[in-house]
C-alpha positions as CSV (number, residue, x, y, z in Angstrom):
1,M,57.2,-5.6,-47.7
2,N,58.3,-2.7,-49.8
3,S,58.4,1.0,-48.3
4,P,55.1,2.9,-48.3
5,Y,54.4,5.4,-51.1
6,W,54.4,9.2,-49.8
7,D,51.8,11.6,-52.2
8,T,52.7,15.1,-52.4
9,S,49.6,15.9,-50.4
10,C,51.6,14.4,-47.2
11,I,55.2,16.0,-47.9
12,L,53.4,19.4,-48.3
13,A,51.9,19.0,-44.8
14,L,55.7,18.3,-43.3
15,Y,56.9,21.7,-44.7
16,V,53.9,24.0,-43.9
17,T,51.6,24.1,-41.1
18,E,48.1,22.3,-42.4
19,P,45.5,20.4,-40.0
20,L,46.9,17.1,-40.9
21,S,51.0,18.1,-40.3
22,R,51.4,16.8,-36.4
23,Q,49.6,13.2,-37.9
24,I,51.6,13.0,-40.8
25,A,54.8,14.1,-39.4
26,A,54.6,11.2,-36.4
27,L,54.4,8.9,-38.8
28,A,56.8,9.7,-41.4
29,S,59.3,10.3,-38.1
30,K,59.1,6.6,-37.9
31,E,60.0,5.6,-41.0
32,K,63.6,4.4,-41.2
33,Q,64.2,4.7,-45.0
34,A,63.7,7.7,-47.5
35,L,60.0,8.7,-47.8
36,T,59.8,7.1,-51.4
37,S,57.4,9.1,-53.8
38,S,57.8,10.1,-57.9
39,V,60.1,12.8,-59.3
40,I,57.1,14.9,-59.9
41,L,57.0,15.6,-56.3
42,E,59.5,18.4,-56.5
43,Y,57.1,20.0,-59.5
44,E,53.9,19.6,-57.3
45,M,55.9,21.2,-54.1
46,T,56.7,23.9,-56.2
47,F,53.4,24.7,-57.7
48,A,51.8,24.1,-54.3
49,L,53.8,26.0,-52.1
50,H,53.5,29.2,-54.3
51,A,50.0,28.7,-54.8
52,K,49.9,29.1,-51.2
53,E,51.8,32.0,-50.7
54,A,49.6,33.5,-53.7
55,K,46.7,32.5,-51.5
56,G,48.1,34.2,-48.4
57,E,48.3,30.5,-46.6
58,I,51.5,31.0,-45.6
59,P,53.5,34.0,-45.1
60,T,54.9,36.3,-48.4
61,D,58.1,35.4,-49.6
62,S,58.3,32.1,-47.6
63,A,57.6,29.6,-50.5
64,I,61.2,29.6,-51.4
65,R,62.7,29.3,-48.3
66,V,60.4,26.4,-47.9
67,L,61.6,24.8,-51.4
68,A,65.2,25.5,-50.6
69,K,64.0,23.1,-47.0
70,F,62.9,20.7,-49.4
71,Q,65.5,20.8,-51.9
72,S,67.8,20.7,-49.1
73,D,66.4,17.7,-47.3
74,L,66.4,15.8,-50.9
75,R,70.0,16.0,-51.6
76,K,70.5,14.6,-47.9
77,G,68.5,11.5,-49.0
78,R,65.2,12.2,-46.8
79,F,63.2,11.2,-50.3
80,L,64.0,8.7,-52.9
81,L,62.2,9.8,-56.1
82,A,61.2,7.5,-58.4
83,P,62.0,8.1,-62.3
84,L,59.1,9.1,-64.3
85,G,59.9,6.4,-67.1
86,Q,58.4,4.5,-69.8
87,D,57.3,1.7,-67.0
88,I,55.4,4.4,-65.5
89,K,53.7,5.9,-68.7
90,I,52.9,2.2,-69.5
91,R,51.8,2.0,-65.7
92,A,49.4,4.9,-65.5
93,A,47.7,4.2,-69.1
94,E,46.8,0.9,-67.5
95,S,45.3,2.4,-64.3
96,A,43.9,5.2,-66.1
97,R,41.9,2.8,-68.3
98,T,40.8,0.7,-65.1
99,A,39.7,3.5,-62.9
100,L,37.5,4.1,-66.0
101,R,36.0,1.1,-65.9
102,N,35.4,1.1,-62.5
103,D,31.5,1.3,-61.5
104,P,31.6,4.5,-61.3
105,P,33.9,5.5,-63.1
106,L,36.8,7.0,-61.5
107,F,38.0,10.1,-62.9
108,L,41.9,10.4,-62.1
109,R,43.7,13.7,-62.2
110,T,46.8,13.0,-64.2
111,L,49.4,13.7,-61.4
112,D,47.7,11.5,-59.0
113,G,47.2,8.7,-61.7
114,I,51.1,9.1,-62.1
115,H,51.0,9.0,-58.2
116,I,48.9,6.3,-58.5
117,A,50.7,4.0,-61.4
118,T,54.7,4.8,-59.6
119,A,53.6,3.3,-56.3
120,L,51.9,0.3,-58.2
121,Q,55.1,-0.2,-59.9
122,L,57.3,0.0,-57.0
123,Q,55.0,-2.3,-55.3
124,S,54.3,-0.3,-52.4
125,S,53.4,-1.5,-48.9
126,E,50.5,1.5,-49.0
127,L,49.5,4.5,-50.9
128,M,50.2,7.4,-48.1
129,T,47.7,10.5,-48.7
130,A,45.7,12.9,-47.4
131,D,43.7,13.0,-51.0
132,K,40.2,11.6,-50.5
133,R,39.3,11.3,-54.5
134,M,43.5,9.7,-54.9
135,A,42.8,7.3,-52.3
136,N,39.1,6.0,-53.4
137,A,41.3,5.5,-57.0
138,A,44.0,3.8,-55.3
139,R,41.8,1.4,-53.3
140,A,39.6,0.6,-56.5
141,L,43.0,0.1,-58.4
142,G,44.3,-2.6,-55.5
143,I,46.3,-0.2,-53.5
144,S,46.4,-0.4,-49.7
145,V,46.2,3.2,-48.5
146,H,46.8,5.4,-45.2
147,E,44.6,8.1,-45.8
148,F,45.1,10.7,-43.2
149,S,42.0,12.8,-42.6
């Protein structure tokens, strides 16, 4: 069985205090391998942390420090980030078509579609997410989901 796939909503909760942080951290700590995600995780972490800082959800000037910690963990091998190649592009297009044919249609956000396509391409054992919309779409596309709520 392949490793679980970790969405940004879960990884972010490992670095900033959120209602689900303890639950996510407990499960992540049980993983013996690097946490698997997409290379887009790096971009999403950057945008999400700066947005949290701008909204006052984390202290001023902390986004840079948290990003440095994330980058350090990345260099240490805590995360395995799948590249965004042609295989993922094809799988994402297929996922979008399938989601829109669902009854009712599921409107995937672009980055969610990339995460789902990556999880499918990697044949991940399940998708770890705190994003209800992504969880619903992943289930409809045949992925086992561990939804934190």
